[in-house]
C-alpha positions in Angstrom: 7.3 -22.7 8.4 7.5 -21.5 12.0 4.2 -20.4 13.4 5.5 -16.7 14.0 6.7 -16.6 10.3 3.6 -18.1 9.0 1.5 -15.5 10.9 3.7 -12.8 9.6 3.3 -13.9 6.0 -0.4 -14.3 6.3 -0.7 -10.8 7.9 1.5 -9.3 5.2 -0.5 -10.8 2.4 -3.8 -9.8 3.8 -2.6 -6.2 4.0 -1.1 -6.4 0.6 -4.3 -7.8 -0.7 -6.2 -4.9 0.7 -3.8 -2.3 -0.4 -4.0 -3.7 -4.0 -7.6 -3.3 -4.0 -7.3 0.3 -2.7 -5.0 1.1 -5.4 -7.3 -0.5 -8.1 -10.2 1.4 -6.7 -8.3 4.7 -6.4 -6.8 4.5 -9.8 -10.0 3.0 -11.3 -7.6 0.3 -12.9 -9.2 -2.2 -15.1 -7.2 -5.3 -13.7 -7.6 -7.7 -11.0 -5.9 -6.7 -7.8 -3.5 -9.5 -7.6 -2.2 -8.4 -11.1 -0.7 -5.4 -9.6 2.9 -6.0 -9.0 3.8 -5.2 -5.5 7.2 -3.8 -6.5 6.0 -1.7 -9.4 6.5 2.0 -8.9 3.1 3.8 -8.3 4.2 6.9 -10.0 6.0 7.6 -13.4 6.5 4.6 -15.5 4.8 2.2 -13.0 1.1 2.6 -12.4 1.3 6.2 -13.6 -0.2 7.9 -10.5 -0.4 11.6 -10.4 -0.5 14.0 -7.4 -4.4 13.8 -7.2 -4.2 9.9 -7.2 -1.6 10.3 -4.4 -3.9 12.4 -2.3 -6.8 10.0 -2.7 -4.6 7.1 -1.9 -3.3 8.7 1.2 -6.9 9.5 2.4 -7.8 5.9 1.7 -4.9 4.5 3.7 -5.7 6.7 6.6 -9.4 5.7 6.6 -8.7 2.0 6.2 -5.5 1.4 8.2 -5.2 4.7 10.3 -2.0 5.6 8.6 -1.2 9.2 8.8 0.9 10.5 5.9 -0.5 13.9 5.2 2.2 16.4 5.8 4.8 13.8 6.4 8.0 15.0 4.7 8.9 11.5 3.7 5.5 10.4 2.5 6.6 10.0 -1.2 9.0 7.2 -0.1 6.3 5.4 2.1 3.9 5.2 -0.9 6.6 4.4 -3.8 5.3 0.7 -4.3 2.6 -1.4 -2.9 5.3 -3.2 -0.7 6.4 0.0 0.8 2.9 0.9 1.8 2.6 -2.5 3.4 5.9 -2.0 5.3 4.6 1.3 6.6 1.3 -0.2 7.7 3.0 -3.2 9.5 5.4 -0.7 11.1 2.7 1.5 12.2 0.4 -1.2 13.7 3.4 -2.4 15.8 2.7 -6.0 15.1 6.1 -6.9 13.5 
């Protein structure tokens, strides 16, 4: 793997691991963080988050990653899955 790609994959995995931990803590899930499917919907039939969970998640993402989603019109699309959250964080940080 190319060094750039290797760095990208490692960075993405580290962020995904942290997002999974935040999801577990926010939702008080009784599963290991790596058991959370990064493509599973967070709302509805996926993890079953509700609006209170969503607010707590957005607050945590702001505290940990500096990601401002409050008041964002498209916030619901940015927190659709763990992977969409990682995409948003990586885009926000400007690293990749």
